[in-house]
MARSE-180622 format. One record per residue (C-alpha): chain; x, y, z. Coordinates in steps of 0.05 Angstrom, whole numbers, padded with zeros to 5 digits. Layout:
! MARSE-180622
 cadena      X      Y      Z
      A      X      Y      Z
...
***
This chain:
! MARSE-180622
 cadena      X      Y      Z
      A -00150 -00091 -00629
      A -00123 -00072 -00563
      A -00164 -00005 -00562
      A -00227 -00052 -00580
      A -00210 -00093 -00524
      A -00200 -00033 -00475
      A -00257  00000 -00503
      A -00298 -00066 -00485
      A -00272 -00066 -00416
      A -00295  00007 -00400
      A -00364  00004 -00430
      A -00373 -00063 -00384
      A -00343 -00019 -00329
      A -00395  00035 -00347
      A -00449 -00019 -00336
      A -00415 -00039 -00270
      A -00421  00032 -00254
      A -00486  00047 -00264
      A -00509 -00021 -00232
      A -00475 -00002 -00168
      A -00505  00072 -00167
      A -00566  00046 -00171
      A -00562 -00001 -00113
      A -00575  00022 -00042
      A -00585 -00045 -00010
      A -00527 -00080  00032
      A -00478 -00141  00018
      A -00527 -00181 -00013
      A -00527 -00134 -00072
      A -00449 -00142 -00086
      A -00422 -00185 -00139
      A -00398 -00253 -00120
      A -00324 -00267 -00118
      A -00331 -00341 -00140
      A -00263 -00359 -00102
      A -00281 -00437 -00098
      A -00263 -00435 -00023
      A -00342 -00442 -00004
      A -00330 -00504  00042
      A -00276 -00468  00080
      A -00314 -00400  00093
      A -00378 -00436  00114
      A -00334 -00470  00173
      A -00294 -00407  00191
      A -00369 -00376  00197
      A -00393 -00428  00236
      A -00333 -00429  00285
      A -00328 -00358  00285
      A -00256 -00364  00271
      A -00235 -00315  00213
      A -00165 -00302  00181
      A -00145 -00232  00204
      A -00114 -00180  00152
      A -00087 -00109  00154
      A -00091 -00065  00093
      A -00049 -00002  00092
      A -00075  00054  00043
      A -00058  00130  00034
      A -00112  00175  00049
      A -00112  00247  00025
      A -00164  00266  00075
      A -00155  00267  00147
      A -00133  00203  00181
      A -00194  00183  00222
      A -00186  00168  00292
      A -00232  00106  00296
      A -00243  00059  00238
      A -00274  00001  00279
      A -00343  00015  00252
      A -00321  00019  00183
      A -00287 -00047  00192
      A -00347 -00078  00217
      A -00390 -00059  00157
      A -00334 -00092  00118
      A -00332 -00151  00161
      A -00401 -00166  00155
      A -00394 -00175  00084
      A -00323 -00209  00083
      A -00335 -00262  00134
      A -00393 -00296  00092
      A -00351 -00285  00029
      A -00284 -00305  00039
      A -00279 -00326  00117
      A -00234 -00264  00126
      A -00231 -00203  00174
      A -00194 -00136  00155
      A -00166 -00081  00196
      A -00158 -00020  00158
      A -00092  00023  00167
      A -00106  00089  00132
      A -00045  00136  00129
      A -00027  00204  00117
      A  00012  00220  00048
      A  00073  00245  00095
      A  00079  00186  00131
      A  00055  00129  00079
      A  00121  00105  00054
      A  00168  00104  00112
      A  00111  00070  00154
      A  00092  00021  00106
      A  00165  00001  00097
      A  00172 -00010  00170
      A  00106 -00056  00175
      A  00125 -00096  00117
      A  00193 -00112  00156
      A  00157 -00122  00218
      A  00104 -00168  00185
      A  00051 -00119  00210
      A  00006 -00109  00140
      A -00015 -00155  00090
      A -00037 -00110  00031
      A -00009 -00039  00016
      A -00001  00000 -00051
      A  00051  00030 -00085
      A  00062  00108 -00098
      A  00101  00102 -00166
      A  00157  00060 -00130
      A  00136 -00011 -00150
      A  00203 -00025 -00178
      A  00236 -00006 -00115
      A  00186 -00044 -00078
      A  00209 -00109 -00116
      A  00278 -00094 -00107
      A  00268 -00090 -00032
      A  00236 -00154 -00034
      A  00173 -00125 -00011
      A  00126 -00153 -00051
      A  00094 -00222 -00050
      A  00102 -00262 -00120
      A  00023 -00274 -00135
      A  00036 -00307 -00207
      A  00014 -00373 -00184
      A -00047 -00350 -00138
      A -00086 -00296 -00177
      A -00121 -00353 -00218
      A -00146 -00387 -00153
      A -00155 -00325 -00109
      A -00168 -00267 -00157
      A -00192 -00291 -00223
      A -00248 -00237 -00227
      A -00200 -00188 -00221
      A -00148 -00215 -00270
      A -00205 -00214 -00323
      A -00211 -00144 -00318
      A -00146 -00132 -00345
      A -00118 -00137 -00409
      A -00045 -00178 -00413
      A -00008 -00113 -00433
      A -00029 -00075 -00374
      A -00008 -00131 -00326
      A  00057 -00138 -00354
      A  00072 -00066 -00325
      A  00071 -00099 -00257
      A  00114 -00157 -00278
      A  00191 -00168 -00271
      A  00222 -00228 -00301
      A  00154 -00257 -00321
      A  00126 -00258 -00246
      A  00065 -00212 -00226
      A  00081 -00177 -00162
      A  00025 -00125 -00162
      A -00043 -00112 -00194
      A -00048 -00038 -00226
      A -00107  00002 -00198
      A -00163 -00004 -00246
      A -00176  00073 -00267
      A -00163  00126 -00322
      A -00086  00119 -00328
      A -00076  00187 -00368
      A -00055  00238 -00318
      A -00063  00308 -00335
      A -00031  00367 -00294
      A -00084  00415 -00264
      A -00098  00481 -00225
      A -00151  00468 -00173
      A -00171  00542 -00153
      A -00222  00576 -00113
      A -00285  00596 -00161
      A -00300  00652 -00112
      A -00241  00697 -00111
      A -00230  00678 -00187
      A -00294  00709 -00204
      A -00288  00769 -00145
      A -00224  00789 -00183
      A -00246  00772 -00254
      A -00184  00728 -00266
      A -00180  00710 -00343
      A -00156  00637 -00320
      A -00170  00615 -00397
      A -00102  00653 -00407
      A -00063  00598 -00362
      A -00029  00548 -00407
      A  00022  00529 -00361
      A  00052  00538 -00298
      A  00090  00596 -00315
      A  00029  00633 -00334
      A  00003  00631 -00260
      A  00059  00685 -00238
      A  00007  00750 -00260
      A -00050  00708 -00230
      A -00022  00696 -00165
      A  00004  00773 -00159
      A -00064  00795 -00165
      A -00093  00748 -00114
      A -00045  00773 -00070
      A -00059  00843 -00081
      A -00131  00839 -00068
      A -00125  00793 -00015
      A -00057  00797  00025
      A -00082  00751  00082
      A -00087  00688  00030
      A -00033  00646  00000
      A -00041  00640 -00074
      A -00013  00568 -00072
      A -00016  00511 -00022
      A  00025  00454 -00031
      A -00010  00388 -00057
      A  00026  00351 -00002
      A  00090  00355  00039
      A  00146  00379 -00003
      A  00102  00379 -00067
      A  00089  00447 -00100
      A  00063  00410 -00163
      A  00133  00426 -00200
      A  00146  00355 -00217
      A  00078  00354 -00256
      A  00095  00410 -00298
      A  00150  00382 -00343
      A  00125  00352 -00404
      A  00137  00279 -00437
      A  00172  00254 -00377
      A  00176  00178 -00376
      A  00200  00164 -00303
      A  00230  00089 -00317
      A  00197  00060 -00257
      A  00206  00118 -00205
      A  00161  00166 -00175
      A  00149  00238 -00188
      A  00168  00248 -00110
      A  00234  00212 -00121
      A  00259  00213 -00196
      A  00321  00182 -00216
      A  00336  00175 -00285
      A  00283  00192 -00338
      A  00269  00201 -00410
      A  00244  00261 -00442
      A  00201  00262 -00506
      A  00229  00211 -00564
      A  00305  00217 -00535
      A  00317  00149 -00509
      A  00377  00174 -00468
      A  00369  00163 -00396
      A  00378  00229 -00362
      A  00386  00260 -00293
      A  00323  00292 -00280
      A  00347  00347 -00238
      A  00398  00363 -00301
      A  00340  00376 -00343
      A  00328  00454 -00361
      A  00257  00444 -00351
      A  00267  00430 -00280
      A  00314  00484 -00269
      A  00267  00536 -00298
      A  00204  00514 -00256
      A  00250  00515 -00196
      A  00266  00583 -00209
      A  00195  00602 -00218
      A  00175  00575 -00153
      A  00229  00605 -00111
      A  00203  00669 -00142
      A  00136  00653 -00117
      A  00170  00642 -00047
      A  00203  00706 -00042
      A  00137  00740 -00064
      A  00094  00703 -00011
      A  00062  00668 -00069
      A  00068  00599 -00039
      A  00055  00571  00033
      A  00124  00585  00069
      A  00122  00519  00100
      A  00105  00479  00041
      A  00175  00436  00046
      A  00155  00409  00112
      A  00079  00418  00128
      A  00045  00353  00144
      A -00020  00383  00117
      A -00052  00364  00046
      A -00079  00411 -00004
      A -00155  00394  00020
      A -00145  00413  00089
      A -00104  00468  00073
      A -00158  00498  00017
      A -00217  00485  00070
      A -00176  00527  00118
      A -00197  00593  00076
      A -00122  00613  00068
      A -00105  00597  00004
      A -00125  00600 -00068
      A -00102  00540 -00109
      A -00059  00476 -00111
      A -00032  00438 -00166
      A -00037  00367 -00176
      A -00048  00314 -00234
      A -00110  00280 -00246
      A -00142  00226 -00296
      A -00205  00254 -00300
      A -00246  00315 -00340
      A -00237  00384 -00313
      A -00305  00390 -00293
      A -00309  00325 -00259
      A -00240  00335 -00226
      A -00268  00411 -00197
      A -00337  00377 -00174
      A -00301  00316 -00136
      A -00257  00367 -00101
      A -00304  00417 -00083
      A -00332  00387 -00018
      A -00262  00362  00007
      A -00234  00432 -00002
      A -00297  00475  00031
      A -00306  00515 -00028
      A -00334  00510 -00099
      A -00266  00502 -00141
      A -00251  00501 -00210
      A -00197  00464 -00252
      A -00151  00482 -00309
      A -00106  00442 -00350
      A -00031  00465 -00339
      A -00007  00416 -00392
      A -00023  00351 -00430
      A -00033  00285 -00406
      A  00028  00231 -00422
      A  00031  00155 -00419
      A  00082  00118 -00392
      A  00092  00048 -00354
      A  00090  00084 -00295
      A  00016  00111 -00318
      A -00006  00044 -00301
      A  00037  00015 -00247
      A  00044  00077 -00201
      A -00008  00055 -00158
      A -00014 -00016 -00159
      A -00041 -00063 -00099
      A  00016 -00103 -00067
      A  00008 -00167 -00024
      A  00064 -00156  00029
      A  00122 -00205  00025
      A  00116 -00215  00097
      A  00041 -00233  00106
      A  00024 -00294  00137
      A -00037 -00299  00101
      A -00023 -00277  00024
      A -00082 -00323  00000
      A -00128 -00286  00045
      A -00106 -00217  00033
      A -00111 -00231 -00048
      A -00181 -00255 -00038
      A -00203 -00190  00001
      A -00163 -00148 -00052
      A -00205 -00191 -00102
      A -00267 -00156 -00072
      A -00238 -00081 -00076
      A -00242 -00097 -00155
      A -00311 -00126 -00154
      A -00354 -00117 -00104
      A -00387 -00044 -00100
      A -00406 -00049 -00030
      A -00336 -00068 -00004
      A -00297 -00014 -00044
      A -00348  00041 -00030
      A -00346  00027  00044
      A -00273  00034  00049
      A -00275  00098  00016
      A -00344  00134  00047
      A -00350  00093  00109
      A -00418  00079  00145
      A -00484  00104  00103
      A -00522  00158  00143
      A -00459  00176  00187
      A -00407  00192  00136
      A -00443  00199  00074
      A -00517  00192  00042
      A -00538  00156 -00018
      A -00577  00202 -00069
      A -00633  00174 -00115
      A -00585  00184 -00178
      A -00532  00135 -00150
      A -00483  00189 -00125
      A -00463  00206 -00050
      A -00458  00267 -00014
      A -00440  00285  00056
      A -00496  00286  00112
      A -00529  00356  00116
      A -00482  00404  00154
      A -00422  00360  00145
      A -00362  00353  00105
      A -00298  00315  00084
      A -00265  00349  00149
      A -00325  00334  00201
      A -00351  00266  00183
      A -00319  00214  00227
      A -00293  00178  00167
      A -00281  00189  00096
      A -00223  00167  00044
      A -00260  00195 -00016
      A -00193  00226 -00044
      A -00166  00161 -00047
      A -00217  00139 -00103
      A -00161  00135 -00157
      A -00119  00095 -00106
      A -00156  00040 -00088
      A -00186 -00019 -00123
      A -00233 -00007 -00185
      A -00250  00068 -00198
      A -00304  00042 -00244
      A -00352  00016 -00195
      A -00340  00071 -00146
      A -00401  00117 -00126
      A -00383  00187 -00152
      A -00396  00245 -00111
      A -00455  00288 -00129
      A -00446  00330 -00191
      A -00387  00284 -00215
      A -00384  00228 -00259
      A -00419  00201 -00316
      A -00420  00157 -00373
      A -00396  00213 -00417
      A -00336  00223 -00368
      A -00321  00149 -00376
      A -00318  00155 -00451
      A -00270  00213 -00445
      A -00227  00172 -00398
      A -00224  00121 -00444
      A -00212  00168 -00502
      A -00151  00197 -00458
      A -00119  00128 -00442
      A -00119  00114 -00519
      A -00103  00175 -00551
      A -00057  00210 -00509
      A  00017  00215 -00521
      A  00055  00158 -00505
      A  00126  00142 -00490
      A  00174  00106 -00537
      A  00189  00058 -00475
      A  00117  00041 -00454
      A  00124 -00025 -00421
      A  00190 -00025 -00398
      A  00197 -00042 -00325
      A  00268 -00028 -00288
      A  00296 -00077 -00238
      A  00335 -00040 -00191
      A  00357 -00096 -00145
      A  00432 -00091 -00174
      A  00436 -00018 -00149
      A  00397 -00026 -00087
      A  00453  00005 -00044
      A  00449  00067 -00089
      A  00379  00073 -00097
      A  00372  00077 -00017
      A  00429  00128 -00011
      A  00401  00167 -00073
      A  00333  00168 -00042
      A  00357  00197  00016
      A  00393  00254 -00016
      A  00324  00271 -00058
      A  00291  00269  00007
      A  00337  00318  00036
      A  00341  00369 -00018
      A  00281  00367 -00068
      A  00225  00390 -00019
      A  00260  00454 -00011
      A  00279  00461 -00082
      A  00211  00444 -00109
      A  00181  00493 -00058
      A  00226  00552 -00068
      A  00248  00553  00004
      A  00324  00555 -00013
      A  00366  00590 -00062
      A  00354  00546 -00130
      A  00429  00561 -00159
      A  00466  00538 -00095
      A  00416  00483 -00074
      A  00418  00451 -00146
      A  00492  00450 -00145
      A  00496  00420 -00076
      A  00444  00374 -00095
      A  00468  00348 -00154
      A  00541  00337 -00127
      A  00507  00297 -00064
      A  00471  00254 -00117
      A  00536  00238 -00155
      A  00570  00219 -00088
      A  00516  00175 -00069
      A  00521  00136 -00131
      A  00474  00167 -00184
      A  00509  00157 -00239
      A  00507  00083 -00225
      A  00428  00082 -00231
      A  00432  00125 -00291
      A  00479  00072 -00328
      A  00441  00009 -00304
      A  00376  00042 -00328
      A  00410  00053 -00393
      A  00434 -00017 -00404
      A  00367 -00049 -00386
      A  00330  00008 -00434
      A  00376 -00012 -00487
      A  00368 -00085 -00485
      A  00292 -00076 -00481
      A  00293 -00038 -00544
      A  00334 -00087 -00580
      A  00285 -00141 -00557
      A  00225 -00108 -00585
***
């Protein structure tokens, strides 16, 4: 029954996507929110007195210098619909978590999204309880989700976030330059996992000593944490994992004690010593697309939930080259697959209702979400006859004044977002539906961890992870000695308390099933 309901939802999403792609009109063509505040909105419009909100989100593109014109385009829609004006706060991945935490503390933002750290955000009191608000301020968004999906963003029966609506099953991939692969006759079909990349990288380095084979996907992230199979993060982020499950074993385990972690860390260390990975990968503030567009790199590794061809097509323009994609493992579903990226109303927001109304538009109004992603038509993008979008002639993601296109799986409703030219189709959506249903799933699917009882330890452990993991994951430190020091520092920070608390909560959850 659940599969049938999800298939129905995605079928409806396909229709919404096709409708969005066929519309080149302005705000008048977007979906009605029906929030029931018509009188308030009309009064606000008459008085010119609109509620102000700020939306912080991560961009994997270049952070724009000026968002004012994009904000005005959005506000031309939102003033009339919900009596709200929005200020956009795009942040780089390197700065996102820290800046959002400070902004919530200072009451400077109204909406943000998680990046695999929802449980910690709830425990840190960063999330507004929207249980009693969603039926009034975002009923259309709620209707898009199955009850089981929303449970992944609940704690103790209360709703603290809305999952980004997108394909959920993430598959580790290698994104590579086709021109170099074709020039060297590289047999990428032989690559099935990350360890198979070593001879490929050796060929690239020998033929092009000026090129570094592997770029980090972001600061301190070589891709290592994507390559280990069948991991349930138990509420954590791959960027800061603590206790995890692997496969069918229901014993909460230290991620950094896994044999696979040590194996892949050793492989990356060898790559570092052979100049196969960027030397500054642990500290760079540049993301993969920017590094690839420089021409100095062959590939990077990340996880995506779209078909290989679609992923490559959507990443070619931002990368500045025609790129291909190959799988480095299988997709795997756990609770974090659904709640890793979830939209949150900040607990310190002075206008939570207005913020939730705007969030509702990002799930239901194609013009709102696509303006957030693509910017101003004609300046930042052009709309094609087939409903796709392209960058203006002679421009790309690095040169237009505004684009957040690489945040397409981070914001709102993916199924009403316009695809880049050459990517996205009804067949792709069907494939994504199939992945969501048939990818191997954790036996702990649906379990959410309450970190409030070990918050002090979480803070200390997080600091240790930030200190050690980038160097280990990017190969810039000796694996054996750094791992030993890292594991001891984790223990000293209270890591065992987190593992024990996770095991206790997981056992109770299993007993209740």
